[in-house]
Each structure stands twice: as structure tokens, then as C-alpha cells.
C-alpha positions as CSV (number, residue, x, y, z in Angstrom):
1,M,106.4,74.6,34.3
2,D,109.5,74.1,32.2
3,E,110.1,70.4,32.7
4,K,110.7,68.6,29.4
5,I,109.5,65.1,28.7
6,V,111.4,62.4,26.9
7,I,109.7,60.7,24.0
8,P,110.8,57.0,23.6
9,N,112.2,56.2,20.2
10,R,109.5,54.9,18.0
11,K,110.5,52.0,15.8
12,T,109.3,51.9,12.2
13,G,107.2,48.9,13.0
14,H,105.3,50.8,15.7
15,R,104.5,53.7,13.3
16,F,103.5,51.3,10.5
17,C,101.2,49.3,12.8
18,K,99.5,52.4,14.2
19,R,98.9,53.9,10.8
20,A,97.7,50.5,9.4
21,F,95.3,50.3,12.4
22,D,94.0,53.8,11.8
23,I,93.5,53.2,8.1
24,F,91.8,49.9,8.4
25,F,89.4,50.8,11.2
26,S,88.5,54.3,9.9
27,I,87.5,52.7,6.6
28,I,85.5,50.0,8.5
29,G,83.9,52.7,10.7
30,L,83.0,54.9,7.7
31,I,81.2,52.0,6.1
32,I,79.5,50.7,9.2
33,F,78.2,54.1,10.3
34,V,76.8,55.2,6.9
35,P,73.2,54.7,8.2
36,A,74.0,56.5,11.5
37,H,75.6,59.4,9.5
38,L,72.5,59.8,7.4
39,L,70.1,59.7,10.4
40,I,72.2,62.2,12.3
41,A,72.4,64.5,9.3
42,V,68.6,64.4,8.9
43,A,68.0,65.0,12.7
44,I,70.4,68.0,12.7
45,F,68.7,69.6,9.7
46,I,65.2,69.1,11.0
47,D,66.1,70.4,14.4
48,N,67.9,73.5,13.0
49,P,68.0,73.8,9.2
50,G,71.5,74.6,7.8
51,P,74.8,72.8,7.3
52,V,75.0,69.4,9.1
53,L,78.8,69.4,9.2
54,F,81.0,71.8,11.2
55,F,84.6,72.5,10.1
56,Q,87.2,74.2,12.2
57,E,90.9,74.9,12.2
58,R,92.8,72.8,14.8
59,N,96.5,72.3,15.6
60,G,97.8,68.8,15.0
61,L,101.2,67.1,15.0
62,N,103.9,69.7,15.7
63,G,101.3,72.4,15.7
64,K,100.4,71.9,12.0
65,V,97.0,73.4,11.2
66,F,94.3,71.1,9.7
67,I,90.5,71.2,9.3
68,I,88.6,69.0,11.7
69,W,85.3,67.5,10.7
70,K,82.4,67.3,13.2
71,F,78.6,67.1,13.1
72,R,77.2,70.6,13.8
73,T,75.8,70.7,17.4
74,M,75.2,74.4,17.7
75,F,73.0,77.1,16.2
76,Q,74.6,78.7,13.1
77,D,75.1,82.0,14.8
78,A,76.8,80.4,17.9
79,P,80.3,82.0,17.4
80,E,78.8,85.5,17.7
81,F,77.6,84.7,21.3
82,R,80.8,83.1,22.7
83,K,82.3,86.3,23.9
84,G,79.2,87.1,25.9
85,L,79.4,83.7,27.6
86,E,83.2,83.7,28.5
87,F,82.4,84.7,32.2
88,R,80.5,81.4,32.6
89,N,83.4,79.2,31.4
90,E,83.8,76.2,33.8
91,L,87.2,75.1,32.6
92,D,90.5,76.7,33.5
93,G,93.2,77.2,30.9
94,P,92.3,78.1,27.2
95,A,89.5,75.5,26.7
96,F,85.9,76.7,26.9
97,K,83.0,74.6,28.2
98,I,79.8,75.5,30.1
99,K,76.9,73.4,31.2
100,N,73.5,74.0,29.5
101,D,75.3,76.0,26.8
102,P,72.4,78.0,25.1
103,R,74.2,77.8,21.8
104,I,73.7,74.0,21.6
105,T,70.7,72.6,19.8
106,R,68.5,69.8,21.2
107,V,69.9,67.2,18.8
108,G,73.4,68.6,19.4
109,R,73.1,68.1,23.2
110,F,72.3,64.4,22.6
111,L,75.1,64.0,20.0
112,R,77.7,65.5,22.4
113,R,76.5,63.4,25.3
114,M,77.1,60.2,23.2
115,S,80.2,61.7,21.4
116,L,78.4,61.1,18.1
117,D,79.4,64.5,16.9
118,E,82.9,63.2,16.5
119,L,82.1,60.5,14.0
120,P,83.1,62.6,10.9
121,Q,86.6,62.7,12.3
122,L,87.0,59.2,10.9
123,V,87.7,61.2,7.7
124,N,90.5,63.1,9.5
125,I,92.0,59.7,10.7
126,L,91.8,58.2,7.2
127,R,93.6,61.3,5.8
128,G,96.4,60.9,8.3
129,E,95.7,64.2,10.2
130,M,94.5,62.4,13.3
131,S,94.8,59.0,14.9
132,F,92.2,57.0,16.9
133,V,94.2,57.7,20.1
134,G,96.2,60.8,20.9
135,P,95.8,64.2,22.6
136,R,92.6,66.0,21.5
137,P,93.4,68.8,19.1
138,L,92.5,72.3,20.3
139,P,91.2,75.1,18.1
140,T,94.0,77.3,16.8
141,Y,92.8,80.3,19.0
142,E,93.1,78.1,22.1
143,T,96.4,76.6,21.1
144,A,97.8,80.2,20.9
145,R,97.3,80.5,24.6
146,L,99.4,77.4,25.6
147,N,102.8,77.8,27.2
148,A,105.9,75.9,26.0
149,Y,105.3,73.0,28.5
150,Q,101.7,72.6,27.4
151,R,102.6,72.7,23.7
152,Q,104.4,69.4,24.2
153,R,101.1,67.7,23.8
154,M,101.4,68.3,20.1
155,L,104.6,66.2,19.8
156,V,102.4,63.3,18.6
157,K,99.4,63.1,16.2
158,P,96.1,64.2,17.8
159,G,93.5,61.6,18.4
160,L,89.7,60.9,18.5
161,T,90.2,59.9,22.1
162,C,92.8,59.9,24.8
163,Y,93.2,59.5,28.6
164,W,91.3,62.8,29.1
165,Q,88.3,61.4,27.2
166,C,88.0,58.5,29.6
167,S,89.1,60.2,32.8
168,G,86.2,62.6,33.4
169,R,86.6,64.9,30.4
170,N,85.2,68.3,31.4
171,K,85.4,67.5,35.1
172,I,89.2,67.7,35.3
173,P,91.4,70.9,35.3
174,F,93.2,71.8,32.1
175,Q,96.7,71.2,33.6
176,Q,95.7,67.7,34.6
177,W,94.4,67.2,31.0
178,V,97.9,68.2,29.8
179,E,99.6,65.9,32.2
180,L,97.4,63.0,31.0
181,D,98.4,63.9,27.4
182,L,102.1,63.8,28.3
183,K,101.6,60.5,30.2
184,Y,100.1,59.1,26.9
185,I,103.1,60.3,24.9
186,K,105.5,58.6,27.3
187,E,103.5,55.3,27.4
188,E,102.4,55.2,23.7
189,S,102.0,51.7,22.3
190,I,99.4,49.8,20.3
191,W,98.4,47.9,23.3
192,N,97.9,51.1,25.3
193,D,95.8,52.5,22.5
194,I,93.5,49.5,22.6
195,K,93.0,49.8,26.3
196,I,92.2,53.5,26.0
197,L,89.6,52.8,23.2
198,C,87.9,50.2,25.5
199,K,87.8,52.6,28.4
200,T,86.5,55.3,26.1
201,F,83.6,53.1,25.0
202,F,82.4,52.6,28.6
203,S,83.0,56.3,29.4
204,V,80.8,57.4,26.4
205,I,78.0,54.9,27.4
206,S,77.9,56.4,30.9
207,G,78.2,60.0,29.7
208,D,80.9,60.6,32.2
209,G,82.1,64.2,32.0
210,A,80.1,65.1,28.8
211,C,79.1,68.7,28.4
């Protein structure tokens, strides 16, 4: 595809409100979820001793590389086994997901199903590298495989959740994922962000599309 999208002009007020929303609620979230962070960290370490946090290079706004924070959900030697599992990939495009991934720990499987592994990204939001709502950032090695049309999803700041997150997640094809991201860019507004956050809550509770 070579169709180009048109991004509506964002007024200063919109950018200010969105950033204020991100700062306020990321701080609130970090405070409220302190007990949860501690419990999750202990559970991860007991299940598989080692670092409880996972850091990875992702591409953000305009392709800028940043380090995303997540709770570790895989065994420490997981990256060594990915190449041998490529043939089982259930997603098209550059993304990689398989059901019953043998690299995922018992605690990690629960964290992923409830999206609790994403909680540390509140730090990324507070630092301005991410927003609560926006296209999910891909690892740099997956971004490298995007075509020019697909790279338009990086025209806005990446988010903790998006249309994809509450529309079936791993059950939808990658190109539909891209189209949903571009739809978000065209429709971006504070009110739309609030609706997506509400839909995400119910999607997470139901475990729809989790892997």
C-alpha cells in the first residue's frame, strides 16, 4: 500500500491536555500499584530467580528508539530459543506470538493474560516516551521490517493501549492492526482515549486475545 493518511492539526490545548493526563494518571498509577508491583516482583523471582524487570529497545514517536520497561515473563535464556520457534509464529507481518510459548514462565503466563506485565510502562509514560493511548511500540528488529505505509503508525507517540488491544489483540492480522492504528491517528482526541481505556479494561478482564 502507498496510501498516505492525513493527520488533523493538533492544537496546543490538545497536546497539553493529553500530556497532563499522562503525567497525572501515571503518577497516581505508580503510587496505587506499589503493593502490586512488589507482589509481582516476588512472584516472578520465586517462580524463576533472576531480574524481575525486562528492558527492550522499541521505536516510538517518529521512529525514535527508547527503552521500554516490562515485568519479565519469560525464562532468562528465552531470546536464544526464538529462532527455533519462528516456524510456529501465529501472526503475519513482523510481530511474533505463539500459543503455549515454552519460553514463558508460569507466573509470566498469568501476567500476560491480565496485562500486568505492562505496569512498569507507567514509568515510560511519566518520562514522555509513551502515552496511555497510542499504537503499541514494536521492538526495533520488528520495526525494521515495516514498509513505508505501515511505518505511519509511528507518527504519534506509542501507547500502553490502543484499538488493537481492545479489538482481539493477537487474533487479528497484522495489517488490520496497522489499519486500526491509523484509524486512531485520524480520530485522536482525549474523549476517544477515554473510550479506548474503558474498552481495554473490559478486554483485559475477559482475557480477549491474550497470548
